[in-house]
N, C-alpha and C positions, 0 to 999 in steps of 0.2 A: 521571873522566867521570859523565856523570849517572843512570846504573846505580850507580856506586859511591858517590856521594853520597845516593842514597836507599835503599841496602843500608845504609850508615854512619845514617842518620836514623830508617832502622826497628831497626836493634840497639841506636839509643840509647833509643828509648822502649821499648823491651822489655826495657833494663837492670832488675835487682833485683826484677825481677816474680818472681811463683810462676809453675810452669810453668801452671797451670789459666789463668792471664790473659795467658801467652802464645800458650796454645792459642786464648783468646778473640779476638786480635788475628788471628791466622792465619785464625780463620774468616772473620774481616771482609775479610782480604787487601785493605787502602787502602794509597795511598800515605802514607808520612808528610811528603812535599813536596807541594806544590803542583806540578802538572804544567808552570805557566807558568814554574817557577824552573829545571826542568830542560829545558824547550824553549830559555829563554834562554842556557843553559848550552851546549847544542849548539849555537846559533846562535853565538855567543861563539867556539866552540872550532871552526868548520869554517871562522872568517875573515869574517863576516858574508856569506856568500853560500849558506850552506847546501850546499856542494857544487854549485852549479848549480841548482838546484833551485827555490829560491826566488827570487820574482818582487819589484819593486820595491813591491808593495802588502803583500806580507809583511813587507819589511823596514822599510814603513812604521810598520806596525801593532805588531813587537815592538820597537821602539827608541822612536817617539815617545808610545805609547799603555802598552804593557806594562813599561817602563823608565823609566815616571812622569813621562814628559815634558810632562805636560798635556794631551795631545791626546786625540780621540775615537777608537771604532773604527772601519775602512772603511764610509763610507755606501753601503748597498743603494740604488741607483737615482740616484743625484747626491747635492747635497749637503743637500737637505730643504728645509724653510721657515722654520728656526730665524733667529736672530740672526745666526750665521754662512753663513747663505746669501746668494745674491746676487752679480751683477756686479761685481769691483770695478771703481771708476771709474780710467781712466787718465788721470793729470794732464796729460800733455803731446799730449790729443789734440784739443786747442782750433784753430778754424780761424782760423790766421794770415794769411790769403792778402790781406784788407784793412787797409789803413793807418787806425789811431787815432787820432785829435788826443790832445794831452794833458791838455787839460780832460775830457774824457769819460775817459781812465785816472784821472785824479787823483779825479774822483765816483765812478767805477768802487770802485776802492778805497777811500774814505771809506765808501762803500756798504759794502763787504765787512768794513771795521771794526766797522762797525754793528753788523752782521749778526751777527759773529764775537762779538760784546761781548753782545748779546744772547740767543746761543746759550748763550754761558758763562754768564751769569746763569739762564738757565733749567735749565742744565744743575748750577749749585750751588744752585739751590732745589730740584731735584728729588731731589740727592743729600742736603740737608738734611730732606726730608722722607720720605725714605727711612732715612736715619738714626733720626730719630726713631720712625718706626714699629717698627724694631726693637729698640730701647731700651727706649722708655717704655711698652709694654703690660707687660713685665715688670717693671719697677720699679712701675709702679700695683696688677699683681696682688700682688708680694709685700707692699706697702705694706698692699692692703686684706687681703691673706691673714691677715696679725700681728694686724691689728687686731682681726678676725671670730676669730683663734685664742685671742686673751685677752680678749676680750668680758665671757665668766663671769666672770674675776678682776678687770678695771676696774672693773664696775659696783658690785659690793659694795664694793670697797674705797672709789671716790667718797662712796658712802652713808655709810660709816663717818665720812669725813672732813667731809662736810658736817653730818649730827649730832653730832658734837662740836662743830664751828663752832656750831651752833643751840644746845646745851645750855650752852655758856661763854658766852653771853650771857645767856641767862634766869636763869643764876645769878651773874653779877656784874651785871646790868645797865648800862646806860650804854651799849651798845654799837651802839645801833636806830638810828643817825643818824651818827656820825661817819665820817670819811673811811679811817680807819686801822683800824679793828675792834676799837679796846679804851680802854674808860673815858676819855671826853672830861674827865668833871669832872676827874679826877686829873690828869689833864695839864695844866689851867688850874691847878690848886692846886698843881702843884710848879712851874708857871712861875711866878706867883707868889712863892715861895717863893724861885727863882730873884734874882726882880727884887732881894726884900727883902735876898738876901744880898751881891747886887751894891751896894744903897745902903749897906749896914752896911760893906761895905769902903769904900766912897767916903768916907762921913762918918771913918772910920778913920782914911783917910790924912789929910782935914784937920785933926782932932785932933792928930794926930802934927806937923804942920807947926805947929802954935799953942803946943808942948807943950815947955818948955825942961827939963824931967825926963829923964836920959839913962835912968832905969830907966822910967819911964814909956813913953817914946818907943820904946825896945825893947819893951815890952810889945807896945804897940800895932802895931808893926809885923808881929809875929810873930801879931796876932790877923788883920792884914789877908793874910798869908802863907797862913794857915787857911782864909780866906773865899774866897782865888782858889783853892784847892785843892779846896774844896767845888763849886766853881762849875764848875771843869774836869770833875770827876766826873761832874757833874749832866748836863753837854754829851755825856759819850760815853756816859753813861744814854740820855740823849734819843736819840742816835744810834743805836745800838744798836736801842731801841725802835722806832725809823723804820725801818731795816732787817729787823727780823723781821715789822714791820708789810708792808713791800712782800713777802716772801718768801711771808707769809700769804696775801696778794690772790691773787698768781702762782697760790700751791695751790688755793685758792680757784675762779678761770678754770679751771685746768686740771682740777680734781673738777669740774665743772661740764659744761664740754664734754665730755670723753673719757667721763666717768662717763655722762652723757644719751645719748650716742651709742652707747654699749656697751650699756646698756639698751635701746636700742632696735635695736638688732641683735637682742641674746636674742628679745625680742619679735615681730620680722617675720622673723627668717631661717631659711631651709626647714630646716636643720640641727639648730635650736636646738629649733624650735617642733617636729619631727619626735621630737627625743629627750625634751623637756620637757613640750611643749604650751605654750600659751600663759600659763597664771597665774603662774609665776614671772617672765617677763620684764616682764606688767602688773605687777606686784606692784614689783620693780625701777623701772622707768621711773616710774609715779606719783609712789612715794616722793620719787625724785630730781627728777621735774621740780619737784615742790612745795618739797623744801627749797631747791633752786637760784634759784627764782623769788625766797623768801625772803632770800637771800643777795644777790643782786641788789640788792634793796629794802636791807637793813639795812648792806650796805657801800660802797652808789652804785658798784656796780662799772661798766665802761666799756660803751657802747652797742652794743661788738662782741658782746658775752659776750650781750644780749639777743636782736638779730639772729642768731646763732648757734641760741640754743634754737629763736626762731620757725622757722629752718629745716628741724631735727630733728624739729619739732611736725606740719610740713606733711607731710614725708617718711613720719612714721610714720602719720598720719591717711590720707595714699593708700594705703598699703600694707594699713591695715586695712580699708580702704572696699572694695578691690577682692579682698579675702579675706572677705568677710562669709559666714558662714554660710548654706549655699539648701539646699534639695533635691536629689538628684541620684538619678539611676535608675542601675542597675547592668545589668552583662551585657557582655561583654567581646567582640572580633571574632571571629566564628565560632561565637556564641551561647554560652549557658551560662550559669550563674549564676558569676557571679563572687564569686572569692572577694578581698572587699575588706573594709575598715576604714570605720567613718562618717566620709563627708567633711566635715569643718568647716573646713577652709581652702582652699577650692575657687581661691584667686588665687596659692597657694603652690604648688610643685611637691613634695608628699608623697605617697609612697607610700601607693597604694591595694590593695597587695596586705597578706597579713598574713605574719610571719615562720614560717619552719618547714621541715620536710621535706618535700618532694611526690615522691610517686612511685605508680607504678600499682601495686594491693598485686595483682591477677590474675598479673600476671609472677612465677612461681614465683620463678625467679632471683634477680631485682631483690628481692623481698621476703626471701628467705635472705640475700642480701648486707647489708640493711639493720637485719635482725636479730642480725647479728656482728658489726654498726658498733658500736662504743662510744661511749657517749653524751659521756666528757669531752670530747673533739675534733669534737664534731657540735653542741655547745650553748655558743654565746656570751654569759655572763651578766657583769651587773655586781654591783659589791658590794651586797648586801644584798637582791638579789632573788630569789624563791623558785623563778620559772619559769626559763626559758632560750630562746634565740635559736635555733631552729634545731631544732626537733623533741620539745619539752617536755623533763620530766623537770627536774632540776638540775642543775649539772657540779660535781666535785671542789671542795671549797674553795679550793684553790689555783690552781683555774685559773679565773680572775674578769677580767675586763677592768679597765683601768688606770681607776681611778675619776677621775683629775684631767684625764683626755683627753674630753671629754665629746662632741664631736660628730666627724662621719667628715672634717674638715678636720685635726683635731687628732690621730685616729688614724691619718692616714696619713700628714702631714707630720712628725710628732714621731719617730716609729719612725725616719725616714731620716735625720733628724740623730743620733739617740742610739744608733740599733743598729751593731752591727759583726758583722764573721763571720770565722770562724777562715780560715785559708789553706788552699788544697785546690789539690794538685798533679796539673794535667791531662797528659794523653799527647793531642797531636792528630795524628788521620786525615783525608785528605780523600775527600768522595764525591761521585762522579759524576754529575750528571742527564745523561741521554743525549739529553732534550727541546732543550735549547739549548749543550747540550756545557759546560755550567758547572760547578764545583765549590763545593761546601760545606762547612766545616769540623765536625768534630765531635770535643768535647773530651770525653776519658773520662778520671773518677775512680774508681780501684778501691778497695775497704776498705784501711783501714789495715795490714791485713797482708797487703796486695798479692796476695791470693788473690780469683779470680771463683767465686763462690759461684754454682753453677747451679740449687740449693736456693731462691735468694732470688728476688727480682722483679727484672729488668733495669727500671730507669727511664729513658725518654726525654724532654729537658727542653726547653719552647722559653723563651726568654728575653721580656723586655719590650721596649718602645720604646726604640732608643737604647742599648740593653744589650748583653748577653755572658754568657758564662761567670763574668765577673768579678763582675756584680751580684750586690750583699750580699744581698741574699733568696735570689739562686740559689744562690747560693754557700752559705748558711748550709743550706739543703735540701741540699744535695749532701754536705755535712759531716757531717747528722744521717744521711743513708742511709748514707752507706760507714762511719760508724759501727756501724752495723746489721748491717754485712753483705752488702750490694746494691751493685753495678756503677751507678754513674749515667754518663750520656752526654748532653750539652748538646748541641745544634743551633744552631751559630751562622748568625743570618741572613744573606744576601747582603750583601757590604760592611762590615757592622759589624764592629768588632774590627779596624779596617784589613785585612778579606782582602780579597782581589782580585776584581773582576768583570771578565772579559774584553770580552765582547759590551754588547749594549743592556740587556740583561734584569736592572737593579738591582732593590733588594728592594721589593714593594708587597704590604700586606695580603692581597690577594686569591689571590695565589699560594697553592698546597698542594702541585705536585710533589717540591718540596723534601723535603716533611714524608715523602711517600710512599715517596720513594727512601732516604731513611734508615733509615724503618722497616722497611722491604723488608729491606736490609742487618742490619737488627741482628735482625730476625726469624728470618734464619739459623743465627744464632748460639744461637739456645734450645734447652735439651736437652729432649730428648723424655724421656729416661729419668725427670728429675724434674719434667716438667709445669711448667717454667718459664713465668712469664707475663712480656710486656712489657707495662709500664705507661705510659701518656703523661702527662705533666702539663705545662701551660701556665700561665702568668703574666702577666695584663694582654694587651697585642699577642700574644705567643705563647699567649696562652687565646683568642683569636679565630681565632686561624689553625688551630688545632689543633681548635677545635669545627668550624670551616667544614670542615675534612678529615674530622674523623669520619663528618658529616652528607653529605656529599658521595661518599665513598668507600662508603659501604653495607658490604655483605657483603665487598669489598674491602679493607676497612681491616687495617692490619697489625699494628694493636695489639689487646691483650685487654682493656684497660679504658682508662679515659682521665679525667682531670678538668682541669676550665678553672677558674683564680682568678681574680677581678677581670676577667672579658673578656664580651663581649657576645654574643649569641645574633643581634643586630639594630641592627647599627649604624647603620643609618638613622634611629634615634632618638637620636643624637648630632647631629643636623644643628641641631637645637632646644633642646639641653642648655647654654643661656647662661651660666648659671653657672660651669660646667666651662670653659666658653671664655672668660670674663674672669678667672677667678680662677686658674684649674691650669695650661691649655695653652699661656698665650703663654710661661712657661719651656721646657716642652718643645718648643713651635715655634721657641724661639730657637736650645736646641741640637739639634734636627733640621736647619734651616738651615744652621747656621753648621759643624756637625762632619759632616754626611753629605751634603748637597745641595752647598753653596759647598766645604767643606772637602775632598769626595774626587771628586763627581761633576759640579761645576760645568760643564766644559765640554761634557759629554752633554745637560746640562738647556739649555745655550745652545742648541745645534744643534737640540734638539728643539721648544723654547718659540719662540713669536714675541715681540718686544720686549717688547709691551705684555704678555705673560702672565708675561715672566721678572720684569719689574720689579714687575706685582703678587705676585709670588712672595716676591722679598724683602722685601716690603712686610707679609705675611701676619704676622697676631696671634695665632693662633692654629691647631693641627692640621687642622682643617675647611677654613681658607682655604687651606693647605699644601698639602692633599689637592685643593681645587678648583682650584686656580691650576697646582700643579704636576705630582703624581702623575696625577690625570686625564687631563691632557693628555699627558704625558709618555709614559704607557701606552696612550693608545687608547682610555680608557673615553667614553662617551658622553656623561655626567656625573658629579656627585656621587652624585648618587643611586643610578646605575647600578653605579661604584665600592663605595661602600657595602651597595648588595646583595648583588654579588657576594663581596664578603669575607667575609658573614655566613652562619651556618648555618640561621640564620632569617629569610634575606634576601627567601624567594620566597612569601612569604604576604602577607596583605592586611593595609595599612596605612594609619592615620590621618594624612592629609596636615597637618591642622591640628588641633589639640585645645585652641586658643585662642579660637576663636569658638565660632560657630553658634548664636546667638540666642539669648541670655538665659535660664537658667533650663533645670531639667528635663536630660535628656541634652544632652552637647555644651556645655553654658553654657561661661562664661568658665572656662579652666582645671581644669578638673573632672576632668584626667586619662582621663574616659572618652571613648571615641571613637561620635560618632554615626554613624547610618548613611549620611547623605549625605555623610559627608566620608571615608567609606572607599575606598582606592585598590586593586581586587581585580587590578592590570594582574600582579602578582604569584604570585597563585593558580597551582597548577596545574592540569592538564586536567578532575580529579576535584572541584576547588573545594576543596580540604582546604586548611584555614585556618591549618593547620601547616606547609607545604610540607616541604621536605626532611628536617624533620627526622625524619619517619616513616621516615626511609632508615637512622637510626642501627641497628647491630646489635649493639653492644658495649655492655656498662654505662659511662653514661656521665655525670657530673656537672660541672652549673654551681655552684660556689660563689660567691655573691652577698653584697655588704654591702647592705642598702636605703638607707643614708646614704655611700654610695660619691659622693664628688665627683667624679671625673675621668669615671666611665662609669656614666651615667644606671641607674638599677633600672629603667626602662621597655626597656632594652637587654634584658634576659632574662624580664620579667614585664609586657609590654605585651599579654598576653593572660592569659586565665585560666590560671594554673599547674596546676589541675587537668584542665583540656583537653589543655595541651601535653605533661605528662606520661604521656598514656594515648594519643598517637598512636603510629602504626606497631606494633610488638612491645613498646612501653612499657619502653623500654630507657635514658631521658632521667630524671635525678634531678635536682631542684632544690632546693638547700640554701641558704635564705635568711636570712640574719641580718638584726637589726633596726639593729647597729651593727656598726662593725669598718672602715669607711673603704675606701680602696683597696690592696688589699696590705697590708694593716695588719693589724688586730685583735690590738692590743699586750696585755700579760698583768701583773697585779701593778702594786705602787705604785710598781717602780722594772723600768719595760717594757726597759730596754736591758740587765738581767740576764736577761731570757726570749726577748727577740729576737724573730723570727718563730716562736714555737714553736705556739701554736695552727694556725696555715696550715697550715703544712708538717709538723704532725703528724695533721692532718684527711685529708691527703691521704694519708698512710702509714696513718691506721687505715681508709680506703676500699679503697687497694689490698690491704692485706692480709685484709679480709673477703672482698672480690673471688678473692683466693687461693686462701681457705680454700673459699669456695662450690665454685670451680672444681674444686679437687682431690677435695671431697666429691662431687660429681657425675660426675666420670671415676671414682673409685671405684665407686661406685654402678653405673654402665654397664658397666666391668668386670666388676662380679662378674653382673649381669644377663646 
């Protein structure tokens, strides 16, 4: 029966564990089998009628929905207004009382065929548009992303090839006007020699016909054979030279177009400019442009090459014009002096805040934590730099950023391609959220010796979008921590990893109740004798949820400390982060739509969405569009701004609704990144007008770790307000660790980043948690002595 199965599963997850780990699981007292499976077993065992206590609605729910029949939960109050709503049309209800003539019937049939044909054509066109919208954005994003990733490599290589071509022509002379790029005079001379050889061969044959001496005839024939051989050899040489010339012209064409375009990217792309400034890109672009024009003239290349050069020049000029230096005012939303860099490129979305560690020194506990937090994994430096990203000083020599990954794009994408994580053994239990009667999975990993150490921090981990406990960087974090003796618990978001959701409340980013339930259960297991702490860690989407929970729960927070990695504090800033929407989000959107929305909850979305909304959802190109057309409507939010406000820890403060305009120069000039007073939306302010909203509720040490070159989540989500103002709000428990580079869940190290994995990021979390743990125990010890 169900109890026997649950007991068997409970015994299985406890097998080979040390008694301390078994005691930990016993204190959780959570089922090892999802209650749905046990209920289904009871239903089937009772013969389908539940002993007479279950009605038809119950039978429909369990057999059609929970057994995977593709249906939806019973609808509250009717069928709703979605695609599945409405009254079905009865095909037999037509009035047949009046006879209809055959011609009328024929015309009606023809009209029906025409209407059907038109409808089919429209449907086919609509399907084609939908297919294009689902496939093309991701393919275009991948293509452009790879071009940008290798721009700094392609541009110098193209420059070297064009320089070699120019030097070759200057050295040998004669390739200034020929079509094939090499020695026209030499070519003509060889052609003349070939003609002489041919004439000699003909003359030899004529002498052979008029000579009667056998020895002389044989000798002349031999001369003819040799001349014919020389002619064949000359033809082959000329063919090889022609083939080499064609290859050379193709390489020149590719070098000119790809090289100049790559240099233009280095010159105008926000991440390259953020990392290197304008000078390297300007030098590369100018040299390539000059050499390209010379090569076009020297080799008389196709007009298409000149046209592409013209297009690239126009794009570069437009980008440079709209990013002209101008004086901009300083001052963030909420007043105070903004900790900004000088703005030389207002047309680009460059961070205006300085890298570093921001905290409130007047909070003695936080100051003690920072003092005990080692700089090794708090400072992210590049090779050859004397300073550090994130707090000054210098990192250890072996903790340096990967030098051949220059931008946030490469620091994000390449680690995901190269890194791998060891396997981790999880033991799953299910936590019950009484708010809506749902269960979330908790995947528990014990140390390698299968102990549960009560003197080590207990980690609760929230994964990223489309992820779970099997995500590479989550698994690596867990592997590192369990090898240090800590127990880790990964909370799997609703519906992810193919976990069941029984009702309508599927995952969305604004729900924090699951985190509160799971952390509350884990808190009950902590050892009071050892002053054990519960630490929360969130990555990407999990970081957003974690930050929101910490800010909203205030003193009711079940965690002792928390760190959010590559998440945002105010996701409203993502609405205008167009670079992310174009380059990175299409891939994520496609996976989210295919695996989560369509693959698992399609029937529910169809029921709650109108046909127009569902069609727009299927055609959504990036995450914000999926949220706007799907998540917002499905979950009853007012609009995208409302959803992102509810999702964000920083979502109730004044926000600049438009940073792109505002009247030429000064505060609010185009692209300045500084919000003018007339464009501030203060609807999110609390009653006291606090510019940082519910961040003041944070009651535990909380760190937001973010790279200023994050290509997925804008730096504005954590630094739209002066960081010095943010960290001093409330009790001063907020800490901001901003690194100049690192990407999104990246921060690769060393020449071979695959060998180090996500070491910097994961060890930075560990060092902060250990610093909090040491400060807590010292404070408790002092209080005990006092």
